[in-house]
C-alpha positions as CSV (number, residue, x, y, z in Angstrom):
1,M,-18.2,-89.9,-0.5
2,N,-20.2,-91.3,2.4
3,L,-24.0,-91.7,2.5
4,E,-24.5,-88.9,5.0
5,S,-22.7,-86.4,2.7
6,K,-24.8,-87.6,-0.3
7,V,-28.0,-87.3,1.6
8,R,-27.1,-83.7,2.6
9,G,-26.3,-82.8,-0.9
10,L,-22.6,-82.2,-0.3
11,T,-20.2,-82.6,-3.2
12,L,-16.5,-83.1,-3.9
13,G,-16.7,-80.0,-6.1
14,A,-17.3,-76.6,-4.5
15,Q,-20.6,-74.9,-3.6
16,V,-22.0,-72.1,-1.5
17,L,-24.6,-73.2,1.1
18,P,-27.1,-71.2,3.1
19,L,-26.9,-71.6,6.9
20,S,-30.1,-73.7,6.7
21,R,-28.0,-76.5,5.2
22,V,-25.1,-76.3,7.7
23,S,-24.6,-77.4,11.2
24,A,-22.3,-75.8,13.8
25,S,-20.2,-79.0,13.8
26,D,-19.5,-78.5,10.1
27,L,-17.7,-75.2,10.9
28,G,-16.2,-76.4,14.2
29,A,-14.4,-73.6,16.0
30,L,-15.4,-71.1,13.3
31,A,-19.1,-71.3,13.9
32,P,-19.3,-68.5,16.5
33,L,-17.6,-66.1,14.1
34,V,-20.6,-65.9,11.7
35,G,-21.9,-62.3,11.8
36,V,-20.6,-58.7,11.7
37,W,-18.1,-57.7,14.4
38,E,-17.3,-54.1,15.4
39,N,-15.1,-52.3,17.9
40,I,-16.4,-52.4,21.5
41,Q,-16.8,-49.3,23.6
42,I,-14.3,-49.5,26.5
43,P,-16.1,-48.7,29.7
44,G,-15.3,-45.3,31.0
45,S,-13.0,-44.5,28.1
46,G,-13.2,-42.9,24.7
47,T,-10.1,-44.8,23.6
48,P,-10.6,-46.9,20.5
49,S,-10.2,-50.7,21.0
50,G,-8.3,-51.2,17.8
51,W,-4.6,-50.4,17.4
52,N,-2.0,-50.6,14.7
53,T,1.8,-50.4,15.1
54,I,4.2,-50.4,12.2
55,S,7.6,-49.0,11.3
56,V,8.4,-47.7,7.8
57,P,11.5,-46.3,6.2
58,G,12.3,-42.7,6.9
59,Q,15.0,-40.2,6.1
60,D,16.2,-38.6,9.3
61,K,16.1,-41.5,11.8
62,G,16.3,-44.5,9.4
63,F,12.6,-45.4,10.1
64,V,9.3,-43.8,11.3
65,F,7.3,-45.6,13.9
66,E,3.5,-45.2,13.4
67,V,0.9,-45.9,16.0
68,I,-2.7,-45.6,14.7
69,P,-5.9,-46.2,16.7
70,Y,-8.6,-47.6,14.5
71,S,-12.2,-48.8,14.1
72,E,-13.0,-52.0,12.3
73,T,-15.8,-54.0,10.7
74,L,-15.0,-57.7,10.4
75,T,-17.7,-59.6,8.5
76,F,-18.0,-63.4,8.4
77,N,-20.8,-63.9,5.8
78,P,-23.8,-66.0,6.7
79,V,-23.2,-68.3,3.7
80,V,-20.8,-71.3,3.9
81,V,-18.4,-72.4,1.3
82,Q,-18.2,-76.2,1.0
83,A,-15.7,-78.2,-1.0
84,G,-14.2,-81.7,-1.1
85,N,-10.8,-83.0,-1.9
86,R,-10.0,-86.5,-3.2
87,G,-6.9,-88.4,-2.0
88,P,-5.5,-91.8,-2.9
89,V,-7.3,-95.1,-2.6
90,V,-6.2,-97.0,0.5
91,N,-7.3,-100.5,1.2
92,G,-10.1,-100.1,-1.4
93,Q,-11.4,-96.8,0.1
94,Q,-10.7,-93.4,-1.4
95,V,-9.4,-90.9,1.1
96,E,-11.6,-87.8,1.1
97,Q,-11.5,-84.4,2.8
98,M,-14.7,-82.4,3.3
99,I,-14.1,-78.7,3.9
100,F,-16.5,-76.0,5.2
101,G,-15.6,-72.3,5.5
102,L,-16.6,-68.7,5.8
103,L,-16.1,-65.8,3.5
104,Y,-14.8,-62.8,5.4
105,E,-14.2,-59.2,4.7
106,Q,-12.2,-56.8,6.9
107,Q,-12.2,-53.0,6.7
108,I,-10.2,-50.8,9.0
109,V,-10.5,-47.0,9.3
110,S,-8.2,-44.6,11.2
111,E,-9.5,-43.0,14.4
112,C,-6.3,-41.0,14.8
113,T,-6.7,-37.2,15.3
114,T,-3.1,-36.2,15.9
115,D,-1.0,-33.9,13.7
116,F,1.4,-36.8,13.2
117,C,-1.3,-39.0,11.7
118,N,-2.5,-36.2,9.5
119,E,1.0,-35.6,8.2
120,R,1.6,-39.3,7.6
121,G,-1.6,-39.6,5.6
122,F,-3.9,-41.4,8.1
123,P,-6.3,-38.8,9.2
124,Q,-9.5,-39.8,11.1
125,G,-11.9,-41.5,8.8
126,S,-9.4,-42.7,6.2
127,T,-9.4,-46.3,5.2
128,I,-6.0,-47.9,6.2
129,H,-6.7,-51.6,5.4
130,V,-9.0,-53.8,3.4
131,E,-8.8,-57.6,3.3
132,T,-10.9,-60.4,1.9
133,G,-10.6,-64.2,2.1
134,L,-11.7,-67.5,3.7
135,F,-11.5,-69.1,7.0
136,L,-11.7,-72.9,6.5
137,N,-12.5,-75.8,8.8
138,I,-10.4,-78.3,6.9
139,G,-11.2,-81.6,8.7
140,N,-9.2,-84.8,8.4
141,P,-6.1,-82.8,9.5
142,N,-2.7,-83.3,8.2
143,G,0.2,-82.3,10.5
144,G,-2.2,-81.3,13.2
145,Y,-3.8,-78.4,11.3
146,T,-7.6,-78.1,11.4
147,I,-8.0,-74.5,10.3
148,A,-6.8,-72.6,7.3
149,R,-7.0,-68.9,6.4
150,M,-6.7,-67.7,2.9
151,S,-6.3,-63.9,2.5
152,T,-5.8,-61.3,-0.2
153,I,-4.6,-57.8,0.5
154,P,-4.6,-55.0,-2.2
155,H,-1.0,-54.0,-1.5
156,G,-0.2,-57.1,-3.5
157,N,0.0,-59.9,-1.0
158,S,-1.8,-63.2,-0.6
159,L,-1.3,-65.7,2.2
160,L,-2.1,-69.2,3.4
161,A,-2.0,-69.6,7.2
162,L,-2.6,-72.9,9.0
163,G,-3.5,-73.6,12.6
164,S,-5.8,-75.2,15.1
165,S,-8.1,-74.4,18.0
166,I,-8.6,-75.2,21.6
167,E,-11.4,-74.6,24.1
168,T,-10.9,-73.7,27.7
169,E,-13.1,-72.7,30.7
170,N,-12.4,-70.0,33.2
171,P,-9.0,-69.0,31.9
172,G,-8.8,-65.7,33.9
173,T,-7.7,-62.6,32.1
174,N,-3.9,-63.0,32.0
175,F,-3.5,-65.3,29.1
176,F,-2.1,-63.0,26.4
177,S,1.5,-63.6,25.4
178,P,3.5,-60.5,24.6
179,A,3.5,-59.1,21.1
180,S,6.6,-57.0,20.5
181,S,6.8,-53.9,18.3
182,I,10.6,-53.9,18.7
183,P,12.6,-54.7,15.6
184,T,15.1,-57.5,15.5
185,M,17.8,-58.9,13.2
186,L,16.6,-61.3,10.6
187,N,17.6,-64.2,12.8
188,G,15.6,-62.8,15.7
189,D,18.6,-61.4,17.6
190,R,18.3,-58.0,19.3
191,I,19.8,-55.0,17.5
192,N,22.8,-53.8,19.5
193,Q,23.2,-50.5,17.7
194,L,22.8,-47.9,20.5
195,G,19.5,-46.0,20.5
196,Y,18.2,-47.7,17.4
197,S,14.7,-48.4,18.9
198,D,14.5,-45.3,21.1
199,Q,11.5,-43.8,19.2
200,I,9.5,-47.0,20.1
201,I,10.7,-47.5,23.6
202,G,11.2,-43.9,24.8
203,N,8.5,-42.0,23.0
204,P,5.0,-43.1,23.8
205,Q,2.5,-41.6,21.2
206,F,-0.6,-42.4,23.2
207,A,-0.7,-42.5,27.0
208,A,-3.4,-45.1,27.1
209,F,-1.7,-47.6,24.8
210,N,1.3,-49.8,25.4
211,Q,3.1,-49.5,22.0
212,I,6.0,-51.8,23.0
213,N,3.6,-54.7,23.8
214,P,0.2,-54.0,22.2
215,N,-1.2,-57.2,23.7
216,A,-1.1,-55.6,27.1
217,F,-3.9,-53.4,25.9
218,L,-6.0,-56.5,25.1
219,Q,-5.7,-57.6,28.7
220,S,-6.6,-54.2,30.1
221,T,-9.6,-53.9,27.8
222,L,-10.8,-57.4,28.9
223,E,-10.4,-56.5,32.5
224,S,-12.4,-53.3,32.1
225,L,-15.2,-55.3,30.5
226,V,-15.5,-58.1,33.2
227,G,-14.8,-55.8,36.2
228,T,-13.7,-57.1,39.5
229,T,-16.1,-60.0,40.0
230,G,-16.9,-61.0,36.4
231,G,-14.7,-63.1,34.1
232,V,-14.3,-65.3,31.1
233,T,-16.5,-68.4,31.5
234,N,-15.6,-70.1,28.2
235,M,-13.1,-69.4,25.5
236,T,-12.2,-70.7,22.0
237,V,-8.6,-69.9,20.9
238,I,-7.8,-70.1,17.2
239,E,-4.1,-69.9,16.4
240,M,-2.7,-69.7,12.9
241,S,0.6,-69.0,11.2
242,T,2.2,-68.9,7.7
243,N,5.3,-70.4,9.2
244,T,4.5,-74.1,8.8
245,P,7.7,-76.0,8.3
246,D,5.8,-79.3,7.8
247,A,3.3,-77.9,5.4
248,N,3.0,-75.2,2.7
249,G,1.7,-72.1,4.4
250,G,3.3,-68.8,3.4
251,I,3.0,-65.3,1.9
252,L,3.3,-64.4,-1.7
253,N,4.1,-60.8,-2.7
254,I,4.2,-58.8,-6.0
255,P,7.7,-57.9,-7.1
256,F,7.7,-54.3,-5.6
257,I,6.7,-55.6,-2.2
258,Q,9.2,-58.5,-2.5
259,T,12.0,-56.0,-3.1
260,N,11.1,-53.1,-0.8
261,V,9.0,-54.3,2.1
262,N,9.0,-58.1,2.0
263,A,6.2,-59.6,4.1
264,T,7.8,-62.9,5.3
265,K,5.6,-64.2,8.1
266,M,2.2,-63.8,9.8
267,D,1.1,-65.1,13.2
268,A,-2.4,-64.5,14.4
269,T,-4.5,-65.5,17.5
270,F,-8.2,-65.1,17.8
271,W,-9.9,-65.4,21.2
272,I,-13.7,-65.9,21.1
273,E,-14.7,-65.3,24.7
274,D,-18.0,-65.8,26.6
275,I,-17.8,-63.3,29.5
276,T,-19.8,-61.9,32.4
277,D,-19.4,-58.5,33.9
278,S,-19.6,-57.6,37.6
279,E,-23.4,-57.4,37.5
280,G,-23.7,-60.9,36.0
281,N,-24.5,-59.7,32.4
282,A,-23.4,-62.2,29.8
283,D,-21.8,-61.2,26.5
284,Q,-19.5,-62.6,23.8
285,I,-16.5,-60.8,22.5
286,L,-13.8,-61.4,19.9
287,Q,-10.2,-60.4,20.6
288,Y,-7.3,-60.8,18.2
289,S,-3.6,-60.1,17.9
290,Q,-1.8,-60.4,14.6
291,T,1.9,-59.8,13.8
292,I,3.3,-59.6,10.3
293,N,7.1,-59.6,9.9
294,L,8.2,-57.0,7.3
295,V,11.8,-56.9,6.0
296,F,12.9,-53.5,4.7
297,P,16.3,-52.9,3.0
298,A,18.9,-51.6,5.4
299,T,17.6,-48.3,6.9
300,G,20.0,-46.7,9.4
301,S,21.7,-50.1,10.0
302,A,24.3,-52.2,8.3
303,Q,21.9,-55.1,7.6
304,P,18.2,-55.5,6.7
305,I,15.9,-55.4,9.8
306,N,12.8,-57.4,10.6
307,W,10.0,-55.1,11.6
308,P,6.9,-56.4,13.4
309,H,3.6,-55.0,12.2
310,V,1.2,-55.6,15.0
311,T,-2.6,-55.1,15.0
312,I,-5.0,-55.8,17.9
313,N,-8.7,-55.3,18.5
314,T,-11.6,-56.2,20.8
315,M,-14.9,-56.6,19.1
316,R,-18.6,-57.3,19.7
317,K,-21.0,-58.8,17.2
318,R,-23.9,-56.8,16.0
319,P,-26.9,-58.5,17.7
320,E,-29.0,-58.5,14.5
321,T,-26.3,-60.6,12.7
322,Q,-26.3,-63.4,15.3
323,M,-26.9,-66.7,13.5
324,Q,-28.4,-69.9,14.8
325,F,-27.4,-73.3,13.4
326,K,-29.5,-76.4,13.2
327,S,-28.4,-79.8,14.5
328,L,-27.5,-82.4,12.0
329,D,-30.7,-84.4,13.0
330,T,-33.0,-81.6,11.8
331,L,-31.1,-80.6,8.6
332,D,-33.1,-80.9,5.4
333,P,-30.7,-80.9,2.5
334,T,-33.4,-79.5,0.1
335,E,-34.5,-76.7,2.4
336,G,-34.4,-73.3,0.7
337,L,-33.9,-74.8,-2.8
338,T,-36.1,-74.4,-5.8
339,A,-37.2,-77.3,-7.9
340,S,-34.6,-76.5,-10.5
341,D,-31.9,-76.6,-7.8
342,I,-32.8,-80.1,-6.6
């Protein structure tokens, strides 16, 4: 371990550090996430900013397509997990990896008031998703991965997603790739069975929401926030996936899930955006889009089908949870510790 790490009290074990002992550079692209994020209010609209689309097995039509508007609290705790990994000795020097990360918790609550949602068991105010885990800035990347996400979901799933981040200035508002809710064959091919996807394509459940391509709602929400003369001044994009052929990302499921609703892949993108509105007011928002591939046994088709489970949201941080980081030059590794801790 190098001298700087020793002076700062870092270890190759694992420990939890207060923000007073962490710099923004330790967390990299994850640093702006620290705090508590909640749904934004879309200007001039009572429509929620969070949306969930998912298809589940049904009796009459083979499957039931559910669209659920939701509110969300996404918390990245103001404590930092730090750990180190030892590698081989190369040319007399031991290869080491220093990791910093954030504990996170996600809670999603239905905002749906339709009879359909009530009948399906997702009335307004009911919790529809809970998730905990870690976002890690892994450093010394292998295979180009600089960020890892480790998640646990009480349905009986755990996952490791790997990814990286980029920063860009003035990207406009048309940077969202489509996220499709349309099912496919397991190899990604279209389903040729006539009318199979009609309840998704031809039966919009909410006029304000594009249920075929949920990411279109992210773009319209952003455009409503920045207005005609505002825009995105700076943006950090974090992309991650469990589909990592040159690494070991993936999803693990309990036996029931593995047999009946196998979660095979997750892709997620987080956009951290510094924006201004038409009056010049500055703000920071978090937008995300996540797609999980679910494979059900054959339902109304001759073969199993891959069903995209898409969730999107646009969020703003609670002002009182905004955290400030110190620079490395001013960090005191003993600050906040008692005599017994040192």
